[in-house]
mmCIF file as Biopython writes it, N, C-alpha, C and O atoms, coordinates in Angstrom:
data_model
#
loop_
_atom_site.group_PDB
_atom_site.id
_atom_site.type_symbol
_atom_site.label_atom_id
_atom_site.label_alt_id
_atom_site.label_comp_id
_atom_site.label_asym_id
_atom_site.label_entity_id
_atom_site.label_seq_id
_atom_site.pdbx_PDB_ins_code
_atom_site.Cartn_x
_atom_site.Cartn_y
_atom_site.Cartn_z
_atom_site.occupancy
_atom_site.B_iso_or_equiv
_atom_site.auth_seq_id
_atom_site.auth_asym_id
_atom_site.pdbx_PDB_model_num
ATOM 1   N N  . MET A ? 1  ? 0.713   -1.531 0.208  1.0 0.0 1  A 1 
ATOM 2   C CA . MET A ? 1  ? 0.392   -0.522 0.034  1.0 0.0 1  A 1 
ATOM 3   C C  . MET A ? 1  ? 1.252   1.150  -0.248 1.0 0.0 1  A 1 
ATOM 4   O O  . MET A ? 1  ? 2.466   1.148  -0.040 1.0 0.0 1  A 1 
ATOM 5   N N  . ARG A ? 2  ? 0.424   2.839  -0.821 1.0 0.0 2  A 1 
ATOM 6   C CA . ARG A ? 2  ? 0.890   3.618  -0.778 1.0 0.0 2  A 1 
ATOM 7   C C  . ARG A ? 2  ? 0.459   4.620  -0.313 1.0 0.0 2  A 1 
ATOM 8   O O  . ARG A ? 2  ? -0.613  5.139  -0.625 1.0 0.0 2  A 1 
ATOM 9   N N  . ILE A ? 3  ? 1.669   5.238  0.937  1.0 0.0 3  A 1 
ATOM 10  C CA . ILE A ? 3  ? 0.815   6.781  1.310  1.0 0.0 3  A 1 
ATOM 11  C C  . ILE A ? 3  ? 0.871   7.841  1.169  1.0 0.0 3  A 1 
ATOM 12  O O  . ILE A ? 3  ? 2.023   8.220  1.380  1.0 0.0 3  A 1 
ATOM 13  N N  . THR A ? 4  ? -0.113  9.025  0.768  1.0 0.0 4  A 1 
ATOM 14  C CA . THR A ? 4  ? 0.961   10.116 0.949  1.0 0.0 4  A 1 
ATOM 15  C C  . THR A ? 4  ? 0.062   11.015 1.693  1.0 0.0 4  A 1 
ATOM 16  O O  . THR A ? 4  ? -1.034  11.350 2.144  1.0 0.0 4  A 1 
ATOM 17  N N  . VAL A ? 5  ? 1.095   11.133 1.528  1.0 0.0 5  A 1 
ATOM 18  C CA . VAL A ? 5  ? 0.783   12.942 3.111  1.0 0.0 5  A 1 
ATOM 19  C C  . VAL A ? 5  ? 1.090   14.250 1.739  1.0 0.0 5  A 1 
ATOM 20  O O  . VAL A ? 5  ? 1.979   14.561 0.946  1.0 0.0 5  A 1 
ATOM 21  N N  . ASP A ? 6  ? -0.557  14.766 2.208  1.0 0.0 6  A 1 
ATOM 22  C CA . ASP A ? 6  ? -0.495  16.732 1.349  1.0 0.0 6  A 1 
ATOM 23  C C  . ASP A ? 6  ? -0.034  17.215 2.641  1.0 0.0 6  A 1 
ATOM 24  O O  . ASP A ? 6  ? -0.717  17.190 3.664  1.0 0.0 6  A 1 
ATOM 25  N N  . GLU A ? 7  ? 1.446   17.766 2.528  1.0 0.0 7  A 1 
ATOM 26  C CA . GLU A ? 7  ? 1.514   18.911 2.683  1.0 0.0 7  A 1 
ATOM 27  C C  . GLU A ? 7  ? 1.817   19.916 2.489  1.0 0.0 7  A 1 
ATOM 28  O O  . GLU A ? 7  ? 2.899   20.387 2.839  1.0 0.0 7  A 1 
ATOM 29  N N  . ASN A ? 8  ? 0.933   20.513 1.875  1.0 0.0 8  A 1 
ATOM 30  C CA . ASN A ? 8  ? -0.724  21.640 1.847  1.0 0.0 8  A 1 
ATOM 31  C C  . ASN A ? 8  ? -1.854  21.232 2.345  1.0 0.0 8  A 1 
ATOM 32  O O  . ASN A ? 8  ? -2.970  21.731 2.493  1.0 0.0 8  A 1 
ATOM 33  N N  . LEU A ? 9  ? -1.389  20.288 2.563  1.0 0.0 9  A 1 
ATOM 34  C CA . LEU A ? 9  ? -3.584  20.658 4.200  1.0 0.0 9  A 1 
ATOM 35  C C  . LEU A ? 9  ? -2.922  20.536 5.733  1.0 0.0 9  A 1 
ATOM 36  O O  . LEU A ? 9  ? -3.424  21.028 6.743  1.0 0.0 9  A 1 
ATOM 37  N N  . CYS A ? 10 ? -1.222  19.484 5.651  1.0 0.0 10 A 1 
ATOM 38  C CA . CYS A ? 10 ? -1.023  18.654 6.950  1.0 0.0 10 A 1 
ATOM 39  C C  . CYS A ? 10 ? -0.556  19.945 8.026  1.0 0.0 10 A 1 
ATOM 40  O O  . CYS A ? 10 ? 0.499   20.578 7.994  1.0 0.0 10 A 1 
ATOM 41  N N  . ASP A ? 11 ? -2.051  20.148 9.260  1.0 0.0 11 A 1 
ATOM 42  C CA . ASP A ? 11 ? -1.339  20.751 10.362 1.0 0.0 11 A 1 
ATOM 43  C C  . ASP A ? 11 ? -0.516  20.267 11.187 1.0 0.0 11 A 1 
ATOM 44  O O  . ASP A ? 11 ? -0.169  20.825 12.228 1.0 0.0 11 A 1 
ATOM 45  N N  . PHE A ? 12 ? -0.133  19.179 10.787 1.0 0.0 12 A 1 
ATOM 46  C CA . PHE A ? 12 ? 0.456   18.664 12.398 1.0 0.0 12 A 1 
ATOM 47  C C  . PHE A ? 12 ? -0.366  18.333 13.728 1.0 0.0 12 A 1 
ATOM 48  O O  . PHE A ? 12 ? 0.088   18.406 14.870 1.0 0.0 12 A 1 
ATOM 49  N N  . HIS A ? 13 ? -1.337  18.050 13.456 1.0 0.0 13 A 1 
ATOM 50  C CA . HIS A ? 13 ? -1.912  17.164 14.629 1.0 0.0 13 A 1 
ATOM 51  C C  . HIS A ? 13 ? -1.893  16.329 15.451 1.0 0.0 13 A 1 
ATOM 52  O O  . HIS A ? 13 ? -2.522  16.365 16.509 1.0 0.0 13 A 1 
ATOM 53  N N  . GLY A ? 14 ? -0.898  15.134 14.938 1.0 0.0 14 A 1 
ATOM 54  C CA . GLY A ? 14 ? -0.431  14.094 15.725 1.0 0.0 14 A 1 
ATOM 55  C C  . GLY A ? 14 ? -1.699  12.867 16.557 1.0 0.0 14 A 1 
ATOM 56  O O  . GLY A ? 14 ? -1.869  12.238 17.601 1.0 0.0 14 A 1 
ATOM 57  N N  . GLN A ? 15 ? -2.553  13.221 14.754 1.0 0.0 15 A 1 
ATOM 58  C CA . GLN A ? 15 ? -3.331  12.120 15.489 1.0 0.0 15 A 1 
ATOM 59  C C  . GLN A ? 15 ? -2.441  11.058 14.290 1.0 0.0 15 A 1 
ATOM 60  O O  . GLN A ? 15 ? -1.888  10.043 14.713 1.0 0.0 15 A 1 
ATOM 61  N N  . CYS A ? 16 ? -2.412  11.243 13.522 1.0 0.0 16 A 1 
ATOM 62  C CA . CYS A ? 16 ? -1.946  9.498  12.716 1.0 0.0 16 A 1 
ATOM 63  C C  . CYS A ? 16 ? -0.449  9.512  13.565 1.0 0.0 16 A 1 
ATOM 64  O O  . CYS A ? 16 ? -0.756  8.807  14.527 1.0 0.0 16 A 1 
ATOM 65  N N  . GLU A ? 17 ? 0.425   9.746  13.695 1.0 0.0 17 A 1 
ATOM 66  C CA . GLU A ? 17 ? 1.508   9.561  15.110 1.0 0.0 17 A 1 
ATOM 67  C C  . GLU A ? 17 ? 0.571   8.805  16.320 1.0 0.0 17 A 1 
ATOM 68  O O  . GLU A ? 17 ? 1.105   8.386  17.347 1.0 0.0 17 A 1 
ATOM 69  N N  . ILE A ? 18 ? -0.523  8.715  16.135 1.0 0.0 18 A 1 
ATOM 70  C CA . ILE A ? 18 ? -1.403  8.126  17.823 1.0 0.0 18 A 1 
ATOM 71  C C  . ILE A ? 18 ? -2.363  6.818  16.966 1.0 0.0 18 A 1 
ATOM 72  O O  . ILE A ? 18 ? -2.425  5.605  17.166 1.0 0.0 18 A 1 
ATOM 73  N N  . ALA A ? 19 ? -2.878  7.510  16.193 1.0 0.0 19 A 1 
ATOM 74  C CA . ALA A ? 19 ? -3.344  5.974  15.718 1.0 0.0 19 A 1 
ATOM 75  C C  . ALA A ? 19 ? -2.170  4.854  14.800 1.0 0.0 19 A 1 
ATOM 76  O O  . ALA A ? 19 ? -2.245  3.627  14.871 1.0 0.0 19 A 1 
ATOM 77  N N  . ALA A ? 20 ? -1.211  5.551  14.034 1.0 0.0 20 A 1 
ATOM 78  C CA . ALA A ? 20 ? 0.005   4.313  13.596 1.0 0.0 20 A 1 
ATOM 79  C C  . ALA A ? 20 ? 1.345   4.178  13.935 1.0 0.0 20 A 1 
ATOM 80  O O  . ALA A ? 20 ? 2.197   3.465  13.404 1.0 0.0 20 A 1 
ATOM 81  N N  . GLY A ? 21 ? 1.492   5.357  15.394 1.0 0.0 21 A 1 
ATOM 82  C CA . GLY A ? 21 ? 3.269   5.351  15.322 1.0 0.0 21 A 1 
ATOM 83  C C  . GLY A ? 21 ? 4.038   4.268  14.453 1.0 0.0 21 A 1 
ATOM 84  O O  . GLY A ? 21 ? 5.165   4.579  14.066 1.0 0.0 21 A 1 
ATOM 85  N N  . SER A ? 22 ? 3.759   3.586  14.267 1.0 0.0 22 A 1 
ATOM 86  C CA . SER A ? 22 ? 3.960   2.395  13.454 1.0 0.0 22 A 1 
ATOM 87  C C  . SER A ? 22 ? 4.989   2.589  12.040 1.0 0.0 22 A 1 
ATOM 88  O O  . SER A ? 22 ? 5.984   2.009  11.605 1.0 0.0 22 A 1 
ATOM 89  N N  . ILE A ? 23 ? 4.139   3.746  11.614 1.0 0.0 23 A 1 
ATOM 90  C CA . ILE A ? 23 ? 4.306   4.189  10.616 1.0 0.0 23 A 1 
ATOM 91  C C  . ILE A ? 23 ? 4.420   5.792  10.549 1.0 0.0 23 A 1 
ATOM 92  O O  . ILE A ? 23 ? 5.464   6.186  10.028 1.0 0.0 23 A 1 
ATOM 93  N N  . PHE A ? 24 ? 3.257   7.079  11.117 1.0 0.0 24 A 1 
ATOM 94  C CA . PHE A ? 24 ? 3.832   8.164  11.793 1.0 0.0 24 A 1 
ATOM 95  C C  . PHE A ? 24 ? 4.750   8.990  12.600 1.0 0.0 24 A 1 
ATOM 96  O O  . PHE A ? 24 ? 4.600   8.608  13.760 1.0 0.0 24 A 1 
ATOM 97  N N  . GLN A ? 25 ? 5.510   9.807  12.563 1.0 0.0 25 A 1 
ATOM 98  C CA . GLN A ? 25 ? 6.173   10.107 13.752 1.0 0.0 25 A 1 
ATOM 99  C C  . GLN A ? 25 ? 7.184   11.849 13.599 1.0 0.0 25 A 1 
ATOM 100 O O  . GLN A ? 25 ? 8.200   12.313 13.081 1.0 0.0 25 A 1 
ATOM 101 N N  . LEU A ? 26 ? 6.157   12.197 14.352 1.0 0.0 26 A 1 
ATOM 102 C CA . LEU A ? 26 ? 6.452   13.947 13.940 1.0 0.0 26 A 1 
ATOM 103 C C  . LEU A ? 26 ? 7.257   13.906 14.592 1.0 0.0 26 A 1 
ATOM 104 O O  . LEU A ? 26 ? 7.226   13.391 15.710 1.0 0.0 26 A 1 
ATOM 105 N N  . VAL A ? 27 ? 8.257   14.468 14.044 1.0 0.0 27 A 1 
ATOM 106 C CA . VAL A ? 27 ? 9.925   15.317 14.597 1.0 0.0 27 A 1 
ATOM 107 C C  . VAL A ? 27 ? 9.334   16.683 14.586 1.0 0.0 27 A 1 
ATOM 108 O O  . VAL A ? 27 ? 8.605   17.071 13.673 1.0 0.0 27 A 1 
ATOM 109 N N  . GLY A ? 28 ? 9.627   17.331 15.510 1.0 0.0 28 A 1 
ATOM 110 C CA . GLY A ? 28 ? 9.515   18.895 15.923 1.0 0.0 28 A 1 
ATOM 111 C C  . GLY A ? 28 ? 7.927   19.211 15.987 1.0 0.0 28 A 1 
ATOM 112 O O  . GLY A ? 28 ? 6.965   18.581 15.547 1.0 0.0 28 A 1 
ATOM 113 N N  . PRO A ? 29 ? 7.991   20.032 16.470 1.0 0.0 29 A 1 
ATOM 114 C CA . PRO A ? 29 ? 6.559   21.055 15.642 1.0 0.0 29 A 1 
ATOM 115 C C  . PRO A ? 29 ? 5.705   20.319 13.907 1.0 0.0 29 A 1 
ATOM 116 O O  . PRO A ? 29 ? 4.719   19.644 13.611 1.0 0.0 29 A 1 
ATOM 117 N N  . ALA A ? 30 ? 6.907   21.029 13.167 1.0 0.0 30 A 1 
ATOM 118 C CA . ALA A ? 30 ? 6.197   20.807 11.579 1.0 0.0 30 A 1 
ATOM 119 C C  . ALA A ? 30 ? 7.144   19.680 11.101 1.0 0.0 30 A 1 
ATOM 120 O O  . ALA A ? 30 ? 6.683   19.692 9.959  1.0 0.0 30 A 1 
ATOM 121 N N  . ASP A ? 31 ? 7.688   19.128 11.066 1.0 0.0 31 A 1 
ATOM 122 C CA . ASP A ? 31 ? 7.881   17.644 10.262 1.0 0.0 31 A 1 
ATOM 123 C C  . ASP A ? 31 ? 7.364   16.781 10.438 1.0 0.0 31 A 1 
ATOM 124 O O  . ASP A ? 31 ? 7.438   16.278 11.559 1.0 0.0 31 A 1 
ATOM 125 N N  . LEU A ? 32 ? 6.568   16.162 9.405  1.0 0.0 32 A 1 
ATOM 126 C CA . LEU A ? 32 ? 6.668   14.772 9.919  1.0 0.0 32 A 1 
ATOM 127 C C  . LEU A ? 32 ? 6.823   13.792 8.753  1.0 0.0 32 A 1 
ATOM 128 O O  . LEU A ? 32 ? 6.921   14.203 7.597  1.0 0.0 32 A 1 
ATOM 129 N N  . ARG A ? 33 ? 6.847   12.248 9.129  1.0 0.0 33 A 1 
ATOM 130 C CA . ARG A ? 33 ? 7.871   11.451 8.536  1.0 0.0 33 A 1 
ATOM 131 C C  . ARG A ? 33 ? 6.744   10.223 8.642  1.0 0.0 33 A 1 
ATOM 132 O O  . ARG A ? 33 ? 5.925   9.746  9.427  1.0 0.0 33 A 1 
ATOM 133 N N  . TYR A ? 34 ? 7.178   10.081 7.551  1.0 0.0 34 A 1 
ATOM 134 C CA . TYR A ? 34 ? 5.818   8.602  7.965  1.0 0.0 34 A 1 
ATOM 135 C C  . TYR A ? 34 ? 6.555   7.964  6.411  1.0 0.0 34 A 1 
ATOM 136 O O  . TYR A ? 34 ? 7.158   8.509  5.487  1.0 0.0 34 A 1 
ATOM 137 N N  . GLN A ? 35 ? 5.950   5.897  6.842  1.0 0.0 35 A 1 
ATOM 138 C CA . GLN A ? 35 ? 6.471   5.265  5.116  1.0 0.0 35 A 1 
ATOM 139 C C  . GLN A ? 35 ? 5.945   5.545  4.460  1.0 0.0 35 A 1 
ATOM 140 O O  . GLN A ? 35 ? 5.034   6.343  4.682  1.0 0.0 35 A 1 
ATOM 141 N N  . ARG A ? 36 ? 6.227   5.009  3.130  1.0 0.0 36 A 1 
ATOM 142 C CA . ARG A ? 36 ? 5.250   5.298  2.416  1.0 0.0 36 A 1 
ATOM 143 C C  . ARG A ? 36 ? 5.093   4.220  1.150  1.0 0.0 36 A 1 
ATOM 144 O O  . ARG A ? 36 ? 4.574   3.985  0.059  1.0 0.0 36 A 1 
ATOM 145 N N  . GLU A ? 37 ? 5.543   3.987  1.691  1.0 0.0 37 A 1 
ATOM 146 C CA . GLU A ? 37 ? 5.374   2.159  1.199  1.0 0.0 37 A 1 
ATOM 147 C C  . GLU A ? 37 ? 4.901   1.014  2.634  1.0 0.0 37 A 1 
ATOM 148 O O  . GLU A ? 37 ? 5.286   1.412  3.734  1.0 0.0 37 A 1 
ATOM 149 N N  . VAL A ? 38 ? 4.279   -0.045 2.615  1.0 0.0 38 A 1 
ATOM 150 C CA . VAL A ? 38 ? 3.694   -0.827 4.408  1.0 0.0 38 A 1 
ATOM 151 C C  . VAL A ? 38 ? 2.920   -1.509 3.273  1.0 0.0 38 A 1 
ATOM 152 O O  . VAL A ? 38 ? 2.172   -1.188 2.350  1.0 0.0 38 A 1 
ATOM 153 N N  . SER A ? 39 ? 3.849   -3.368 4.162  1.0 0.0 39 A 1 
ATOM 154 C CA . SER A ? 39 ? 2.946   -3.580 3.493  1.0 0.0 39 A 1 
ATOM 155 C C  . SER A ? 39 ? 1.284   -4.269 4.295  1.0 0.0 39 A 1 
ATOM 156 O O  . SER A ? 39 ? 0.956   -3.627 5.292  1.0 0.0 39 A 1 
ATOM 157 N N  . GLY A ? 40 ? 0.836   -4.819 4.118  1.0 0.0 40 A 1 
ATOM 158 C CA . GLY A ? 40 ? -0.763  -5.559 3.630  1.0 0.0 40 A 1 
ATOM 159 C C  . GLY A ? 40 ? -1.487  -5.613 5.635  1.0 0.0 40 A 1 
ATOM 160 O O  . GLY A ? 40 ? -2.693  -5.504 5.857  1.0 0.0 40 A 1 
ATOM 161 N N  . ASP A ? 41 ? -0.472  -5.787 6.743  1.0 0.0 41 A 1 
ATOM 162 C CA . ASP A ? 41 ? -0.230  -5.765 7.629  1.0 0.0 41 A 1 
ATOM 163 C C  . ASP A ? 41 ? -0.557  -4.713 8.943  1.0 0.0 41 A 1 
ATOM 164 O O  . ASP A ? 41 ? -1.194  -4.663 9.995  1.0 0.0 41 A 1 
ATOM 165 N N  . LEU A ? 42 ? 0.385   -3.892 8.059  1.0 0.0 42 A 1 
ATOM 166 C CA . LEU A ? 42 ? -0.688  -1.900 8.663  1.0 0.0 42 A 1 
ATOM 167 C C  . LEU A ? 42 ? -1.486  -1.476 7.704  1.0 0.0 42 A 1 
ATOM 168 O O  . LEU A ? 42 ? -1.402  -0.281 7.423  1.0 0.0 42 A 1 
ATOM 169 N N  . ARG A ? 43 ? -2.520  -2.375 6.908  1.0 0.0 43 A 1 
ATOM 170 C CA . ARG A ? 43 ? -3.710  -1.100 6.097  1.0 0.0 43 A 1 
ATOM 171 C C  . ARG A ? 43 ? -4.234  -0.804 7.933  1.0 0.0 43 A 1 
ATOM 172 O O  . ARG A ? 43 ? -3.986  0.274  8.472  1.0 0.0 43 A 1 
ATOM 173 N N  . THR A ? 44 ? -4.819  -1.728 8.534  1.0 0.0 44 A 1 
ATOM 174 C CA . THR A ? 44 ? -5.720  -0.744 9.595  1.0 0.0 44 A 1 
ATOM 175 C C  . THR A ? 44 ? -5.350  0.068  10.303 1.0 0.0 44 A 1 
ATOM 176 O O  . THR A ? 44 ? -6.083  0.713  11.053 1.0 0.0 44 A 1 
ATOM 177 N N  . GLU A ? 45 ? -3.645  0.242  10.159 1.0 0.0 45 A 1 
ATOM 178 C CA . GLU A ? 45 ? -3.501  1.268  11.509 1.0 0.0 45 A 1 
ATOM 179 C C  . GLU A ? 45 ? -3.549  2.126  10.076 1.0 0.0 45 A 1 
ATOM 180 O O  . GLU A ? 45 ? -4.102  3.226  10.080 1.0 0.0 45 A 1 
ATOM 181 N N  . ALA A ? 46 ? -3.158  1.776  9.267  1.0 0.0 46 A 1 
ATOM 182 C CA . ALA A ? 46 ? -3.066  3.212  7.432  1.0 0.0 46 A 1 
ATOM 183 C C  . ALA A ? 46 ? -4.205  3.916  7.727  1.0 0.0 46 A 1 
ATOM 184 O O  . ALA A ? 46 ? -4.304  5.047  8.204  1.0 0.0 46 A 1 
ATOM 185 N N  . GLU A ? 47 ? -5.516  2.717  7.218  1.0 0.0 47 A 1 
ATOM 186 C CA . GLU A ? 47 ? -6.676  3.705  7.038  1.0 0.0 47 A 1 
ATOM 187 C C  . GLU A ? 47 ? -7.663  4.353  8.832  1.0 0.0 47 A 1 
ATOM 188 O O  . GLU A ? 47 ? -8.735  4.951  8.736  1.0 0.0 47 A 1 
ATOM 189 N N  . ALA A ? 48 ? -6.907  4.014  10.462 1.0 0.0 48 A 1 
ATOM 190 C CA . ALA A ? 48 ? -7.740  4.411  10.767 1.0 0.0 48 A 1 
ATOM 191 C C  . ALA A ? 48 ? -6.418  5.863  11.071 1.0 0.0 48 A 1 
ATOM 192 O O  . ALA A ? 48 ? -6.951  6.820  11.633 1.0 0.0 48 A 1 
ATOM 193 N N  . ALA A ? 49 ? -5.111  6.039  10.814 1.0 0.0 49 A 1 
ATOM 194 C CA . ALA A ? 49 ? -4.394  7.117  10.508 1.0 0.0 49 A 1 
ATOM 195 C C  . ALA A ? 49 ? -4.664  8.251  9.580  1.0 0.0 49 A 1 
ATOM 196 O O  . ALA A ? 49 ? -4.140  9.359  9.461  1.0 0.0 49 A 1 
ATOM 197 N N  . ALA A ? 50 ? -5.879  7.496  8.800  1.0 0.0 50 A 1 
ATOM 198 C CA . ALA A ? 50 ? -5.900  8.487  7.637  1.0 0.0 50 A 1 
ATOM 199 C C  . ALA A ? 50 ? -7.770  8.642  8.058  1.0 0.0 50 A 1 
ATOM 200 O O  . ALA A ? 50 ? -8.199  8.242  6.975  1.0 0.0 50 A 1 
ATOM 201 N N  . ASP A ? 51 ? -8.285  8.766  8.395  1.0 0.0 51 A 1 
ATOM 202 C CA . ASP A ? 51 ? -9.780  8.541  9.192  1.0 0.0 51 A 1 
ATOM 203 C C  . ASP A ? 51 ? -9.692  9.877  9.882  1.0 0.0 51 A 1 
ATOM 204 O O  . ASP A ? 51 ? -10.139 10.939 9.451  1.0 0.0 51 A 1 
ATOM 205 N N  . LEU A ? 52 ? -9.289  9.750  10.595 1.0 0.0 52 A 1 
ATOM 206 C CA . LEU A ? 52 ? -8.570  10.702 12.106 1.0 0.0 52 A 1 
ATOM 207 C C  . LEU A ? 52 ? -8.034  11.861 11.589 1.0 0.0 52 A 1 
ATOM 208 O O  . LEU A ? 52 ? -8.484  12.944 11.964 1.0 0.0 52 A 1 
ATOM 209 N N  . CYS A ? 53 ? -6.539  11.756 10.245 1.0 0.0 53 A 1 
ATOM 210 C CA . CYS A ? 53 ? -6.523  13.372 9.924  1.0 0.0 53 A 1 
ATOM 211 C C  . CYS A ? 53 ? -7.822  13.994 10.211 1.0 0.0 53 A 1 
ATOM 212 O O  . CYS A ? 53 ? -8.955  13.587 9.955  1.0 0.0 53 A 1 
ATOM 213 N N  . PRO A ? 54 ? -7.329  15.323 10.937 1.0 0.0 54 A 1 
ATOM 214 C CA . PRO A ? 54 ? -8.546  16.194 10.884 1.0 0.0 54 A 1 
ATOM 215 C C  . PRO A ? 54 ? -8.222  17.360 9.339  1.0 0.0 54 A 1 
ATOM 216 O O  . PRO A ? 54 ? -8.841  18.425 9.349  1.0 0.0 54 A 1 
ATOM 217 N N  . ALA A ? 55 ? -7.513  17.144 8.432  1.0 0.0 55 A 1 
ATOM 218 C CA . ALA A ? 55 ? -7.490  18.470 7.786  1.0 0.0 55 A 1 
ATOM 219 C C  . ALA A ? 55 ? -7.457  16.820 6.696  1.0 0.0 55 A 1 
ATOM 220 O O  . ALA A ? 55 ? -6.706  17.066 5.753  1.0 0.0 55 A 1 
ATOM 221 N N  . GLN A ? 56 ? -7.862  15.742 6.607  1.0 0.0 56 A 1 
ATOM 222 C CA . GLN A ? 56 ? -7.951  14.562 5.327  1.0 0.0 56 A 1 
ATOM 223 C C  . GLN A ? 56 ? -6.882  14.802 4.853  1.0 0.0 56 A 1 
ATOM 224 O O  . GLN A ? 56 ? -7.095  14.702 3.645  1.0 0.0 56 A 1 
ATOM 225 N N  . ALA A ? 57 ? -5.407  15.165 5.042  1.0 0.0 57 A 1 
ATOM 226 C CA . ALA A ? 57 ? -4.035  15.066 3.963  1.0 0.0 57 A 1 
ATOM 227 C C  . ALA A ? 57 ? -3.859  13.710 3.497  1.0 0.0 57 A 1 
ATOM 228 O O  . ALA A ? 57 ? -3.199  13.547 2.471  1.0 0.0 57 A 1 
ATOM 229 N N  . ILE A ? 58 ? -4.441  12.528 4.210  1.0 0.0 58 A 1 
ATOM 230 C CA . ILE A ? 58 ? -3.146  11.154 3.816  1.0 0.0 58 A 1 
ATOM 231 C C  . ILE A ? 58 ? -4.341  10.491 2.809  1.0 0.0 58 A 1 
ATOM 232 O O  . ILE A ? 58 ? -5.544  10.304 2.994  1.0 0.0 58 A 1 
ATOM 233 N N  . GLN A ? 59 ? -3.797  10.327 2.109  1.0 0.0 59 A 1 
ATOM 234 C CA . GLN A ? 59 ? -4.414  9.907  0.932  1.0 0.0 59 A 1 
ATOM 235 C C  . GLN A ? 59 ? -3.172  7.902  0.334  1.0 0.0 59 A 1 
ATOM 236 O O  . GLN A ? 59 ? -2.087  7.599  -0.162 1.0 0.0 59 A 1 
ATOM 237 N N  . LEU A ? 60 ? -4.187  7.366  0.783  1.0 0.0 60 A 1 
ATOM 238 C CA . LEU A ? 60 ? -3.668  5.294  1.059  1.0 0.0 60 A 1 
ATOM 239 C C  . LEU A ? 60 ? -4.366  5.028  -0.686 1.0 0.0 60 A 1 
ATOM 240 O O  . LEU A ? 60 ? -5.370  5.466  -1.249 1.0 0.0 60 A 1 
ATOM 241 N N  . ASP A ? 61 ? -3.200  4.054  -1.132 1.0 0.0 61 A 1 
ATOM 242 C CA . ASP A ? 61 ? -3.523  3.410  -2.436 1.0 0.0 61 A 1 
ATOM 243 C C  . ASP A ? 61 ? -2.517  2.437  -2.765 1.0 0.0 61 A 1 
ATOM 244 O O  . ASP A ? 61 ? -1.290  2.420  -2.861 1.0 0.0 61 A 1 
ATOM 245 N N  . ASP A ? 62 ? -3.974  1.208  -2.975 1.0 0.0 62 A 1 
ATOM 246 C CA . ASP A ? 62 ? -3.194  -0.272 -2.483 1.0 0.0 62 A 1 
ATOM 247 C C  . ASP A ? 62 ? -1.903  -0.986 -3.724 1.0 0.0 62 A 1 
ATOM 248 O O  . ASP A ? 62 ? -1.303  -2.028 -3.459 1.0 0.0 62 A 1 
#
């Protein structure tokens, strides 16, 4: 699964890190690091992060 974060939409709320800390990490107040490709076993976490993002900045593609 491919993960894309629209950096123009992301407000660094950190909900993605709470939902899927193994995929998303906030480093500093305005620096999000994340895995751009994840295996199927992390699908549920990735979907939860996308659903919880207040800015809807996370896109998932198979």
